[in-house]
VOPAGU-2260 file (C-alpha; in pm, 1 decimal, decimal comma):
REM VOPAGU-2260
SITE   aa  ch    i         X         Y         Z
SITE  MET   A    0    2443,9    7449,4   13526,0
SITE  THR   A    1    2766,4    7377,0   13348,0
SITE  VAL   A    2    2899,2    7030,4   13279,7
SITE  SER   A    3    3169,9    7063,0   13545,4
SITE  GLU   A    4    2914,2    7178,1   13805,8
SITE  SER   A    5    2689,6    6885,5   13715,2
SITE  VAL   A    6    2972,5    6635,6   13765,3
SITE  SER   A    7    3063,9    6790,1   14105,4
SITE  TYR   A    8    2701,5    6780,6   14224,3
SITE  THR   A    9    2659,9    6419,7   14114,1
SITE  ALA   A   10    2982,0    6317,3   14295,4
SITE  LYS   A   11    2875,5    6492,1   14618,2
SITE  PHE   A   12    2531,5    6333,0   14605,6
SITE  GLY   A   13    2689,6    5992,2   14541,6
SITE  HIS   A   14    2915,4    6019,9   14847,9
SITE  ARG   A   15    2621,0    6113,3   15072,0
SITE  ALA   A   16    2417,9    5819,8   14947,2
SITE  GLU   A   17    2711,5    5584,7   15004,9
SITE  ASN   A   18    2756,5    5709,0   15363,5
SITE  ARG   A   19    2385,9    5663,3   15438,8
SITE  LEU   A   20    2404,2    5310,5   15301,4
SITE  ARG   A   21    2703,6    5225,4   15523,2
SITE  GLU   A   22    2526,6    5359,9   15832,5
SITE  THR   A   23    2216,2    5156,7   15753,4
SITE  VAL   A   24    2416,3    4834,0   15705,0
SITE  LEU   A   25    2611,5    4892,8   16029,9
SITE  ARG   A   26    2293,9    4959,0   16227,3
SITE  LYS   A   27    2127,6    4644,2   16095,0
SITE  SER   A   28    2438,4    4438,9   16171,6
SITE  LEU   A   29    2443,5    4558,4   16532,7
SITE  GLN   A   30    2075,3    4475,9   16572,6
SITE  LEU   A   31    2128,2    4124,9   16436,3
SITE  ALA   A   32    2425,9    4073,1   16666,4
SITE  ALA   A   33    2224,0    4178,6   16969,5
SITE  VAL   A   34    1944,1    3939,8   16874,3
SITE  ALA   A   35    2197,2    3657,2   16837,2
SITE  VAL   A   36    2349,8    3721,3   17181,0
SITE  PHE   A   37    2014,6    3688,7   17354,7
SITE  THR   A   38    1858,5    3410,7   17144,4
SITE  LEU   A   39    2144,0    3164,7   17087,5
SITE  PRO   A   40    2169,7    3063,3   17456,6
SITE  LEU   A   41    1795,5    2995,7   17454,1
SITE  LEU   A   42    1839,9    2762,1   17159,0
SITE  GLY   A   43    2095,6    2558,3   17351,3
SITE  PHE   A   44    2418,3    2664,7   17181,7
SITE  PRO   A   45    2707,6    2605,0   17429,9
SITE  GLY   A   46    2960,8    2876,0   17516,8
SITE  CYS   A   47    2736,0    3163,7   17416,8
SITE  GLY   A   48    2596,3    3257,1   17758,1
SITE  ILE   A   49    2658,3    3596,2   17913,0
SITE  LYS   A   50    2681,3    3465,0   18271,4
SITE  LYS   A   51    2873,4    3155,8   18373,7
SITE  THR   A   52    2777,0    2984,0   18698,6
SITE  GLU   A   53    3027,5    2755,8   18865,3
SITE  ARG   A   54    2906,3    2528,0   19141,9
SITE  LEU   A   55    3156,1    2425,5   19406,4
SITE  PRO   A   56    3160,2    2063,4   19523,2
SITE  PRO   A   57    2998,7    2015,0   19866,8
SITE  GLU   A   58    3333,0    1954,0   20039,6
SITE  LYS   A   59    3454,5    2301,5   19933,2
SITE  VAL   A   60    3146,7    2490,2   20048,7
SITE  ARG   A   61    3228,9    2674,9   20370,9
SITE  PRO   A   62    2909,3    2798,1   20537,3
SITE  LEU   A   63    2943,4    3083,8   20782,2
SITE  GLN   A   64    2909,3    3008,8   21152,0
SITE  THR   A   65    2760,0    3239,8   21408,4
SITE  ALA   A   66    2871,8    3312,9   21763,5
SITE  THR   A   67    2790,8    3559,5   22037,5
SITE  LEU   A   68    3036,5    3786,8   22215,0
SITE  ALA   A   69    3030,9    3560,6   22521,9
SITE  GLU   A   70    3101,8    3251,1   22309,1
SITE  LEU   A   71    3398,3    3413,9   22136,3
SITE  VAL   A   72    3547,6    3533,5   22465,2
SITE  ALA   A   73    3503,3    3179,4   22603,0
SITE  ARG   A   74    3698,9    3045,6   22303,4
SITE  LEU   A   75    3988,0    3276,8   22384,5
SITE  GLN   A   76    3979,1    3175,8   22750,0
SITE  ARG   A   77    3987,7    2805,0   22662,7
SITE  GLN   A   78    4279,8    2857,6   22424,5
SITE  GLN   A   79    4470,1    3050,3   22690,8
SITE  ALA   A   80    4414,3    2775,7   22949,1
SITE  ALA   A   81    4496,9    2492,8   22706,6
SITE  ILE   A   82    4868,5    2578,0   22661,1
SITE  THR   A   83    5113,6    2576,8   22952,0
SITE  SER   A   84    5440,8    2482,1   22780,5
SITE  ILE   A   85    5587,2    2459,7   22430,3
SITE  ASN   A   86    5880,1    2253,5   22303,1
SITE  ALA   A   87    5923,2    2307,3   21929,5
SITE  ARG   A   88    6155,8    2273,5   21635,4
SITE  ALA   A   89    6068,8    2527,3   21370,2
SITE  GLU   A   90    6177,9    2724,0   21068,5
SITE  LEU   A   91    6228,8    3087,2   21160,0
SITE  VAL   A   92    6219,5    3354,9   20890,8
SITE  PRO   A   93    6295,5    3700,1   21031,9
SITE  ALA   A   94    6268,5    4000,7   20800,9
SITE  THR   A   95    6364,2    4356,4   20888,5
SITE  GLY   A   96    6285,0    4689,5   20731,1
SITE  SER   A   97    5970,2    4816,5   20565,4
SITE  ALA   A   98    5852,2    5049,3   20295,2
SITE  TYR   A   99    5893,7    5329,1   20549,5
SITE  SER   A  100    6253,0    5253,0   20642,4
SITE  GLY   A  101    6347,7    5183,7   20281,2
SITE  VAL   A  102    6547,6    4869,7   20363,5
SITE  ILE   A  103    6432,1    4509,6   20363,3
SITE  GLU   A  104    6658,0    4223,7   20465,4
SITE  GLU   A  105    6544,5    3863,3   20486,9
SITE  TYR   A  106    6729,7    3585,4   20664,1
SITE  ARG   A  107    6632,3    3249,8   20515,2
SITE  ASP   A  108    6634,0    2895,5   20646,4
SITE  ILE   A  109    6706,2    2947,9   21015,3
SITE  ARG   A  110    6641,9    2639,3   21221,7
SITE  ALA   A  111    6496,6    2740,7   21557,3
SITE  PHE   A  112    6456,7    2547,1   21879,2
SITE  VAL   A  113    6193,8    2699,6   22105,8
SITE  LEU   A  114    6120,8    2628,8   22471,3
SITE  ALA   A  115    5852,7    2830,8   22647,4
SITE  GLN   A  116    5631,1    2794,9   22948,6
SITE  ARG   A  117    5369,0    2994,9   23133,5
SITE  ARG   A  118    5231,4    2947,4   23482,0
SITE  PRO   A  119    4911,6    3093,6   23622,9
SITE  ALA   A  120    4980,0    3364,7   23877,6
SITE  ALA   A  121    4849,6    3152,1   24168,2
SITE  GLU   A  122    5100,4    2875,0   24090,9
SITE  ASN   A  123    5409,1    3091,2   24065,9
SITE  GLY   A  124    5552,5    3041,4   24411,0
SITE  GLY   A  125    5803,3    3317,3   24336,1
SITE  ALA   A  126    5909,2    3169,4   24000,6
SITE  PRO   A  127    5882,6    3370,3   23676,5
SITE  ARG   A  128    5534,2    3353,1   23529,9
SITE  GLN   A  129    5665,7    3327,1   23173,3
SITE  GLN   A  130    5995,7    3196,6   23038,1
SITE  ILE   A  131    6129,9    3139,9   22689,6
SITE  ARG   A  132    6449,6    3023,4   22523,4
SITE  VAL   A  133    6514,9    3037,2   22149,8
SITE  ILE   A  134    6824,3    2904,2   21973,2
SITE  GLY   A  135    6870,9    2993,3   21606,6
SITE  GLN   A  136    7106,0    2796,4   21381,8
SITE  ALA   A  137    7250,9    2888,3   21041,8
SITE  PRO   A  138    7169,8    2675,6   20733,8
SITE  ILE   A  139    7386,9    2382,0   20627,8
SITE  VAL   A  140    7656,6    2415,4   20896,2
SITE  ARG   A  141    7395,6    2455,6   21171,0
SITE  LYS   A  142    7610,8    2680,5   21385,1
SITE  ASN   A  143    7433,2    2895,6   21641,2
SITE  ILE   A  144    7339,6    3242,8   21516,7
SITE  PHE   A  145    7187,9    3345,9   21848,9
SITE  ASP   A  146    7084,9    3204,9   22183,0
SITE  MET   A  147    6835,1    3408,1   22381,9
SITE  VAL   A  148    6626,0    3372,8   22696,5
SITE  ALA   A  149    6373,1    3591,8   22874,1
SITE  ASP   A  150    6138,1    3588,4   23170,5
SITE  ASP   A  151    5905,2    3842,4   23327,7
SITE  GLU   A  152    6191,4    4070,2   23432,3
SITE  ARG   A  153    6498,4    4040,9   23208,0
SITE  PHE   A  154    6624,4    3909,2   22875,6
SITE  GLN   A  155    6966,3    3782,1   22767,8
SITE  ILE   A  156    7094,7    3734,2   22413,2
SITE  PHE   A  157    7425,4    3583,3   22305,3
SITE  ILE   A  158    7539,8    3647,1   21946,2
SITE  PRO   A  159    7846,0    3426,0   21875,6
SITE  SER   A  160    7944,2    3599,3   21548,6
SITE  ARG   A  161    7987,1    3928,6   21739,2
SITE  ASN   A  162    8091,2    3766,4   22066,3
SITE  LYS   A  163    7839,3    3990,0   22244,5
SITE  PHE   A  164    7625,9    3902,4   22545,3
SITE  ILE   A  165    7333,9    4146,2   22562,1
SITE  VAL   A  166    7118,3    4184,6   22874,1
SITE  GLY   A  167    6836,0    4420,7   22960,7
SITE  PRO   A  168    6493,1    4457,3   23121,5
SITE  THR   A  169    6202,3    4285,9   22949,7
SITE  LYS   A  170    6011,4    4615,0   22925,1
SITE  LEU   A  171    6299,4    4796,3   22754,9
SITE  GLU   A  172    6157,5    5071,2   22534,0
SITE  LYS   A  173    6482,9    5161,0   22358,9
SITE  ARG   A  174    6466,6    5113,6   21982,6
SITE  SER   A  175    6776,6    5033,1   21778,6
SITE  GLU   A  176    6841,8    5184,9   21438,5
SITE  LYS   A  177    6921,0    4828,7   21321,6
SITE  PRO   A  178    6581,2    4656,8   21319,3
SITE  ILE   A  179    6715,9    4304,2   21369,5
SITE  GLU   A  180    6858,3    4419,1   21704,5
SITE  ASN   A  181    6502,0    4497,6   21816,6
SITE  LEU   A  182    6418,1    4126,6   21811,3
SITE  ARG   A  183    6350,5    4022,1   22169,3
SITE  PRO   A  184    6259,3    3675,9   22303,9
SITE  GLN   A  185    5969,0    3821,0   22500,8
SITE  HIS   A  186    5807,3    3933,6   22174,9
SITE  LEU   A  187    5777,8    3566,7   22078,7
SITE  LEU   A  188    5615,7    3489,2   22413,3
SITE  GLU   A  189    5328,4    3718,1   22324,9
SITE  ALA   A  190    5281,3    3539,0   21992,6
SITE  LEU   A  191    5311,2    3184,8   22130,3
SITE  PHE   A  192    5084,3    3222,9   22432,7
SITE  LEU   A  193    4744,1    3368,4   22357,4
SITE  GLU   A  194    4585,8    3591,8   22620,3
SITE  ALA   A  195    4211,9    3641,0   22656,2
SITE  PRO   A  196    4055,2    3977,4   22746,0
SITE  TRP   A  197    4110,6    4095,8   23100,2
SITE  PRO   A  198    3823,5    4035,7   23345,3
SITE  ASP   A  199    3576,5    4321,8   23381,1
SITE  THR   A  200    3726,3    4501,7   23079,5
SITE  PRO   A  201    3480,7    4627,9   22813,6
SITE  VAL   A  202    3489,9    4416,8   22495,2
SITE  LEU   A  203    3300,7    4500,5   22175,3
SITE  VAL   A  204    3214,0    4266,3   21889,6
SITE  GLU   A  205    3168,9    4350,7   21522,3
SITE  GLU   A  206    3130,4    4174,6   21190,0
SITE  ASN   A  207    3390,1    4260,0   20928,2
SITE  GLU   A  208    3495,2    4154,6   20580,3
SITE  PHE   A  209    3811,8    4190,2   20374,0
SITE  GLY   A  210    4001,2    3980,1   20124,4
SITE  GLY   A  211    3684,1    3793,7   20034,2
SITE  GLN   A  212    3647,0    3649,4   20386,1
SITE  ARG   A  213    3420,2    3738,0   20674,8
SITE  TYR   A  214    3529,8    3781,2   21033,5
SITE  TYR   A  215    3415,2    3846,3   21386,1
SITE  ALA   A  216    3638,3    4106,1   21551,5
SITE  LEU   A  217    3657,9    4157,4   21928,1
SITE  SER   A  218    3795,8    4487,5   22058,3
SITE  GLU   A  219    3912,4    4538,6   22416,1
SITE  VAL   A  220    3909,4    4899,3   22534,7
SITE  VAL   A  221    4077,6    5049,0   22842,4
SITE  LEU   A  222    4126,8    5390,0   22999,5
SITE  ASN   A  223    4456,5    5554,2   22903,9
SITE  GLU   A  224    4657,8    5788,6   23126,1
SITE  ALA   A  225    4446,3    6082,6   23013,1
SITE  GLY   A  226    4131,1    5906,5   23133,0
SITE  ARG   A  227    4004,5    5845,8   22780,7
SITE  MET   A  228    3888,7    5522,2   22625,4
SITE  ALA   A  229    4159,6    5362,0   22407,6
SITE  LEU   A  230    4175,9    5047,2   22199,7
SITE  HIS   A  231    4406,2    4798,4   22373,7
SITE  ARG   A  232    4375,9    4464,2   22191,9
SITE  LYS   A  233    4183,5    4312,9   21904,1
SITE  TRP   A  234    4112,1    3952,2   21802,0
SITE  TRP   A  235    3990,2    3832,8   21460,5
SITE  PHE   A  236    3793,2    3508,7   21407,9
SITE  GLU   A  237    3737,1    3367,8   21058,3
SITE  ARG   A  238    3364,8    3294,7   21027,4
SITE  SER   A  239    3368,6    2957,1   20848,0
SITE  ALA   A  240    3561,6    2774,7   21122,9
SITE  LEU   A  241    3559,8    3033,3   21403,8
SITE  GLU   A  242    3937,9    2993,4   21428,2
SITE  LEU   A  243    4148,9    3279,2   21559,5
SITE  MET   A  244    4334,9    3427,6   21261,4
SITE  ARG   A  245    4478,7    3748,7   21401,7
SITE  ALA   A  246    4557,6    3920,7   21732,5
SITE  GLN   A  247    4664,2    4283,7   21765,0
SITE  ARG   A  248    4788,7    4500,4   22050,6
SITE  PHE   A  249    4800,9    4881,0   22061,5
SITE  ASP   A  250    4976,5    5133,4   22284,0
SITE  PRO   A  251    4783,9    5403,4   22476,8
SITE  GLU   A  252    4820,3    5642,0   22180,6
SITE  GLY   A  253    4664,4    5393,8   21938,3
SITE  ARG   A  254    4987,3    5287,2   21765,7
SITE  LEU   A  255    5000,0    4923,6   21655,3
SITE  VAL   A  256    5261,9    4745,6   21868,0
SITE  ALA   A  257    5212,1    4379,8   21773,5
SITE  ASP   A  258    5019,6    4224,2   21484,8
SITE  ILE   A  259    5013,5    3842,4   21507,4
SITE  HIS   A  260    4870,4    3621,5   21232,1
SITE  TYR   A  261    4777,1    3255,9   21293,8
SITE  SER   A  262    4710,6    2997,2   21022,9
SITE  GLU   A  263    4712,2    2624,8   20947,4
SITE  TRP   A  264    4546,6    2522,4   21272,9
SITE  ARG   A  265    4576,9    2151,1   21350,9
SITE  GLU   A  266    4578,1    1900,8   21636,1
SITE  TRP   A  267    4900,9    1871,8   21838,4
SITE  ASP   A  268    4889,5    1631,8   22132,8
SITE  GLY   A  269    4511,5    1661,5   22131,4
SITE  VAL   A  270    4520,0    2042,8   22142,2
SITE  ARG   A  271    4449,0    2273,1   21849,7
SITE  TYR   A  272    4738,9    2505,5   21774,6
SITE  PRO   A  273    4850,4    2694,0   21459,7
SITE  ARG   A  274    5136,2    2555,9   21251,9
SITE  ARG   A  275    5226,4    2897,9   21114,6
SITE  ILE   A  276    5264,1    3216,6   21320,4
SITE  GLU   A  277    5363,4    3552,4   21173,7
SITE  LEU   A  278    5463,8    3828,7   21412,8
SITE  VAL   A  279    5477,4    4189,3   21288,9
SITE  ARG   A  280    5623,0    4463,9   21509,3
SITE  PRO   A  281    5569,0    4792,3   21318,5
SITE  GLN   A  282    5728,1    5016,2   21584,3
SITE  ASP   A  283    6039,5    4794,2   21591,9
SITE  ASP   A  284    6044,9    4771,0   21211,2
SITE  TYR   A  285    6070,2    4394,1   21186,0
SITE  ARG   A  286    5859,0    4085,9   21132,1
SITE  LEU   A  287    5922,4    3714,9   21162,3
SITE  THR   A  288    5746,1    3396,8   21059,6
SITE  LEU   A  289    5759,2    3080,9   21268,3
SITE  ILE   A  290    5670,5    2757,0   21087,8
SITE  LEU   A  291    5643,8    2465,5   21327,2
SITE  LYS   A  292    5797,5    2133,5   21220,0
SITE  GLU   A  293    5770,8    1945,9   21549,8
SITE  LEU   A  294    5572,1    2047,8   21857,0
SITE  THR   A  295    5522,0    1901,7   22203,8
SITE  LEU   A  296    5274,0    2076,1   22429,4
SITE  ASN   A  297    5220,3    2087,7   22803,2
SITE  GLN   A  298    5521,1    1880,8   22911,4
SITE  PRO   A  299    5727,3    1981,0   23219,7
SITE  LEU   A  300    6037,8    2186,7   23138,6
SITE  GLU   A  301    6331,3    2200,0   23379,8
SITE  ALA   A  302    6438,1    2540,8   23511,3
SITE  GLU   A  303    6800,1    2494,3   23396,7
SITE  LYS   A  304    6686,7    2483,5   23034,2
SITE  PHE   A  305    6611,0    2855,4   23065,6
SITE  HIS   A  306    6950,7    2945,2   23210,9
SITE  LEU   A  307    7196,7    3118,2   22977,1
SITE  GLU   A  308    7549,0    3175,0   23105,8
SITE  LYS   A  309    7771,4    3449,2   22966,4
SITE  PRO   A  310    8054,7    3277,6   22774,1
SITE  GLU   A  311    8405,4    3355,4   22892,3
SITE  GLY   A  312    8558,6    3638,5   22689,5
SITE  ALA   A  313    8224,5    3760,7   22549,0
SITE  GLU   A  314    8160,7    4136,6   22560,7
SITE  LEU   A  315    7885,3    4230,8   22803,0
SITE  VAL   A  316    7636,4    4483,8   22663,6
SITE  GLU   A  317    7387,5    4603,6   22923,6
SITE  LEU   A  318    7083,9    4789,3   22799,7
SITE  LYS   A  319    6889,3    5003,1   23043,6
SITE  ARG   A  320    6555,7    5177,3   23044,9
SITE  GLU   A  321    6556,8    5557,0   23027,5
SITE  SER   A  322    6412,4    5574,0   23379,8
SITE  GLU   A  323    6704,3    5364,3   23512,2
SITE  LYS   A  324    6958,0    5589,1   23338,9
SITE  ALA   A  325    6795,6    5898,6   23486,9
SITE  ALA   A  326    6804,7    5746,3   23836,5
SITE  GLU   A  327    7175,9    5668,4   23800,6
SITE  LYS   A  328    7252,8    6031,8   23709,5
SITE  GLN   A  329    7088,5    6168,0   24023,2
SITE  PRO   A  330    7335,1    6247,8   24308,4
């Protein structure tokens, strides 16, 4: 072996030995670190534990309640019977558009005055079973943005800024390309007055969980025009308080028509009622939030409060159902 070969061999051997030494030191260091992680908490050193347990104070612990299908249906029936009229001042936040339409517009700080009443069918005496009037005012100046009324048969809407007086049947299925024009007073009626399942209609109950909360969900099923079972309505109860948090309604094809969220339940005139109601109408491409500021329940409301007269000079816009248009075209 030459001198140069000897030097090269020695250098190569030295590098290998150095690498083995580094690997040995690293392995020993990792072993010591692992021992420290598991032994230091046992010796009482704070802040070195792997798992941290946080105990909630007793007042924040929300144990789950249980209820049967019959008990949950009875809750809905009691809520339906408890409210006959509503007189409210509220903040109304309508928003139109969605990720599907590509446009979102929000109208902030609308002061709303809401009158609504509902009579059981046996007490009608020929009068409308449901009536509602909603007046919306602009911020600061508090000028009327809209004034609208509806009953079981027809709705009327006056929009001062456009000087238009719009009338049409309550069950109008026509959808406007401008989502805010799909806002109807009768949609609010559905959100304000809860309806229990129909008698003798099949109702299913399930347990569900999402968003870290547990729910009971009731599903009402009916026969559609094709004679097949279809989901009609659904109610969601939060398990810790058994309060109604959500009500949904579907059309015969299973499309979501109304999605109503209830929150901040409290006592009003001795009756529990939500302070915040959010109504989502996916097929009409709008949603609105109603935040109650003042509320009087179950007081008599005069019939004239639900009468809206067409202002002189306002343009009359009459909307008709497709079936009515077809009938008019027939000779």
